[in-house]
N, C-alpha and C positions, 0 to 999 in steps of 0.2 A: 652452492649452499641450497639444501634439499626444501623444498616449499611445502608447507602446512597443508593437509586436507581440508580444502575449502567446503565450509557448510555455512554459508551466511548470502543462501542466494536471496534471503528476502532482503536483504539492505542493494546489493545489485548482485545482476547477473553478468556473465562476460558477453561481449557481443558477438552473435553467432556469425561464423566465418561466411555464409553466404549473406548475411547482411553488409557484413564490412567490406563484401565483394562490392555490391551492390552502390555501399554508400562511395567507396573509391573511385568509382565512374562517377560520380559527380564532382570531382575535385579540380580537378587537371583540367589545361588548356584544351585538351584533349578531348576531355568530356564533355559532362553535362551540367558546367559551372554556371551557366548565365542566372538572370533575375528573376523569378520567375512574374514579378511586377513590368518587366521591361516588356512590353506589348507592339513593339514597333519593328521588332526583329526575329529570326530565328531562336536566337539561343534564349530569346526570352519564354516564345511560345514552348519550345520546348521540354525548359524547367518548368513553365506551368503545369504542363502534361504530365511531368512526373511528379508534381503536387498532386495535382489529382488524381491520378493513381492510387497512390498511398493513399489520399484521404479516401477514396473505393475502397482501398482493402482493409482498412482500419474500422470503418461503417459495416462492412459484411461482418467484420468478427465480431459487433456489439448489434447485429441488425437492426442498425438506424440507418436512414437516408443521408448522405455522403455529405448534405449542406449543413447537416445537423453539427459537422465535426470544424470545430477552431482548433488550431494549431496554439501550441503555449513553448514557453522553454521546461515545461515539467507538470508535473502533478501536483505540485506548492503553490506554483503560477494560476495553474487551473483551478483551484480550491479558491483563491484568493480572488479570481474573476467572478468564480461562482457564489461567493457570501455576500463580498462585499459590493459586487455589481448587480446582484438581485435586489439588493437591500436600499441601495442608493437608486434604483428605478421605481422603488414604490411610492404611492402617495399619500399614504395613510399617516398620519399625525405618528409625530414621535411619543412614546417611545416603542418600537417594533420589536417583537417579541419572536425570537430561535431557540429551536431546542436542538441539542447536540447530544452525546454522550460524555462522562467523563475518560473515556480511553480512544476517543479518536486520536488521530495521527495529530504531531503537532501545527502543522498549517493550517489546521481546522479550528482546534483549541485557541491558539495566538489570533487567529482571524477574528474568532467571537471575542476573547478577552480586549481586542481593539475596539471594538462595535460599541463593547458595554463601558469604554471609556468615552464614546461617544452620548452615551445617555440611553442607547438602547438595552433590553434585555433579554437575559440568555437563561435557559435552564439546564443542568449538565443533569443526564439521565445517569445512574448509577446503575451499573451493571449485575446481574445474579453472579451465587458464586461459579457459574459454568461461562461469563464473560459472554452471552450471547443477548444481545438489545432486541428486545420484540414489541410490538404494535401494539400493547396492551400498556405500556410504560410510557411511548408516545401519546398514545390516547389521553392519559390523565395528566400528561402534563399541558395540554392544547391551552388557549386562550383567546377572548374573540380578539386579541393582536397579534397572533402567531403569522407569522408570511414566510418562516422557511422554516424546515427540517434537514438535519445533516446527521447523515447515519453512515460508517463507514463500511461495503460490502463483506470484506475479510480483514481483519484485525492483524495488525503487522506483527504482533509480537507473540500471540498465542494462535492464530490461525483462526478462532471461531468465524463463522460466516452469520451474518444476521438475519434477521428476517425481512428481507429488504422487501419482498413483493407485498409482503403484509403490510408494512408501515406506508410503501408507495400509495398502493389503494388507499389506508385511511386519509393519506394525503391528498391523493386526486378527490375522492369524496367531499373533501373540506375544503379544496380549494386552494390549497396549502403548498407552496414551492417542494420541491424535496430533490437534493443535493446529496449525491453518493461518492464518497472518495473511493474508487474501485482500483486504486495502483496495484496493491496485491491479489484481485482477482481476476480482471481481464488477461486472458491470454492462459488463465489458468484452469478455467472452468467457464461454462457456457454462461455468455451472458445477453441478454434479448431487454435492451431499454423498455421496447411497449409492454414486455409479460411483468416487467418491474413496476413500472407505471414509475418512471424516473423521470426528473424534467430537466436536471444538471448532473455530468457526470465525469468527476477529472480521472485521467487517465497517463499514464508512464510509461516510456517505453523502454528503460533500462530495468524494470523488472522482468520483461518478457524478451531478453537476448538481442534488444534493441539499445541506441547508445545513450548516455548520459547527457542531460540538456535537452531533451524532446518530449513531450507529452501531448496531452488535447483536454479539450473541453468539450463534452456531447451536450448541447443545447437544443433542446427540444423545437418543433414546430407543430404546428397546426393543434391547435393553437399553439402561437408564438410564446418562449418564454423569450423575457427581454432582460439584458443586464446592461449594467452602465460602463462602457471600457475602462480598466484602471492604468492604460498606456496609451497615449497620445501621440500622433505624428504621422500623418500615412494615410488612415482608415482603412489598414487591411484585414483580411478577415472577417469581411460585412461588416466593419466600423468598430468588430468587437475587438482587436487585439491588433494594436499597428506595429510595424517593426519589419522590416526584409525577413522572408523568410528564410532557413538555415535549406537547401533543397536535400542536400546531401543527409543531412539531419533526418527530415522527414521522409525521405526515400527508404532509409535505414526502420524507421518506424513503423512504415507500411509493409516493407519487406517482414519483417519481426512478427505485424500480425496476421502477414497471409501465413507464413509458417506455424503459428499456433493454433489458424484456424484448420489447420492440416493435423495437425500432432496433439493438441491438447489432451485429449481423450486418453490415447497413449500411454504418456505423461503423467498424465492424473494415475493410470493402472501402475506403472511402476514408481511412482513414490508413495500410493498406498502398499505395494508392497516392502519396500524399502522399510518403512515407517514403523510396518511390523514387526520385521525384521529387527529393526533394531530396539522397540521397544520387549521384546520375548528377550533380546539377548541381555536387559540389563532387571531381568526378573529378580534374580541372585543377589541384588543388592536392595537391602532394606533401606526403608524410608527414603523412597522417591516419588514424589508427587508430581501428579500430570496436571498441569494447568491447563485451564478452559476445557471446550467439551470434543470428547472424543467421536462422539455421534455425528457434530453439528460443524463440521471444520476440514479444510483444504489439507490434504495429505503431508504437503511438502514442509509446512512448519509444525517443531514440534516445540513445547516449554515445557520444562523440567525441573523441579526445585528439589534438592538433596540436603535435608536435616540433619545438622550440626557440622554444617562444612562454610567455613568464612567464604562469601562471592569471589573478593578478589583473590585470594589464597589459587581455589579454584582453578580462574582462569589461567595464574601463572604456572600452575601444574600442567596448563595443558597445550604446552605453544604447540603442540605437534597438531594442531587441531585449530582451523580459522573460522570462529564460531562466535556468539555475541554471547552477552550476559544480560540477564535482567536489570542490571543498574546503567544509569547514565552518568556519565562521568564528566566531570567538569573542571575547572582549575581549583574551585573551592572547598569542593566536597564530593565524595561518592555518595549518592542517593538511592536507593531503591527504587526498582520498576512502579512510576505511577500508575501502570494499567493494572500490574498485581495487587498493588496496593486497594485503588479502587475495587477490586473484585473481593475484596476480603482476605487476603492470603497474608498471616502476620510476616512482620516486615524481615526476620531474623530467613525467613523460607523465602521473599521476594529478592530477597539482598543476595541468597545462595543458587538462583535461577539461570536457567541456561537454554536459548533459543538454537536449535538446530534447526536449518532449513537446508531443504535437497533442491538440487538440482536437475538438468538435464547430464550432465557430465558423470554424476555422481552414481556408482557403483556400489554394490552388496559389500563389496569388500573395504571398500569406505565406510561403511555403517559399522561394519564387523569391528574395525579397528578402532573406530570411535568411540563403541562402547565398550571393547577392551581397556580402553585409555581413559575413558571415564570414570567405571569402575574403579581402576587401580588406583586413582586420584585421590577420589572419594573417600574411600579404604582407607588410603593413607593418611589423608586427612583427617581425618576422624581419629586414628589412631593417634595422631601425635598430638592433638586436642585430648582425647584422655588421659595421656600420657603429663600432658601441663597440669590440667585437673587435677590428678591424682598427686601431684607433688606439690600444689599451691599449700600456704597455710592455712593451719584450720582456726 
């Protein structure tokens, strides 16, 4: 069976072959299979060395101290540890106040809703039409009890880049902790945690050609940022995250980070060219709307809405393409994207949106075929809709 063209790299990326090879070398009896916490023999020492080498590689990618990297099972766990752990450490009397935005990843929004259920206060910033969260919005929401701001670096649906450095400076001046979900930015664009004034940053391996089930939390030192552990049982990772470290997963993330450091600029330029070619190829199709900011966004994510088209029917017509809709599906109903709705996109347009995300293996031919398939599907669905409306009783 012929596989569809994969254009869903914002959801996950395939593991780079170089990463897979490095991971394989940590799995078998002949490889580096030891427990990094076993400090009484060579197997453990070698595993610990591999883990620390990977920690150094990730630290170099985000320009941090390696001691500021805490291994987690992914960005979702990292965000939970950052947000819940930071609030648990605070000695201020409740309710504490958190600022986030309406278009964060669910791992952040669900954490904030959980903390609200405990009596804390949360301000959800509404994005402007371009989807970019700015420091002025954060400043207006600050209160005397604000202890944490959590704003993502790059939005996973629309690819917008938020004003992280300005927000970080604002938080640093006010003595407020700043957490950033960087799952979609690390490995894609340059990240310097010092320049961004970030205190806590969530990172994912499988968004940058590393393995699923592996992530990290950057926790700033000097002055130390303290988080209360959410997983107990052994005091691993300087007491912040217990559990036997998955050497092969960590080595994979470290390898992916090292590759990204060398190749992300060339990838960025490639994605920019592919995006421009793709958008230009759709120029002849009327009533297509670009969601987000064209100037302040990563080039590997494009979100488009198509007027006069049913979202489910559009996806069904595009079986030769593997991409995402703006709709979140569950067993009860199909709802349009909460990100697009928060930006003020009409529900009908939000429901007819597509997220096209580009990756290392994507070719110009892939993008041209995708544009052709989308144009044909949208045109056909619009014609069908017109015929149905024309035959409807008056």
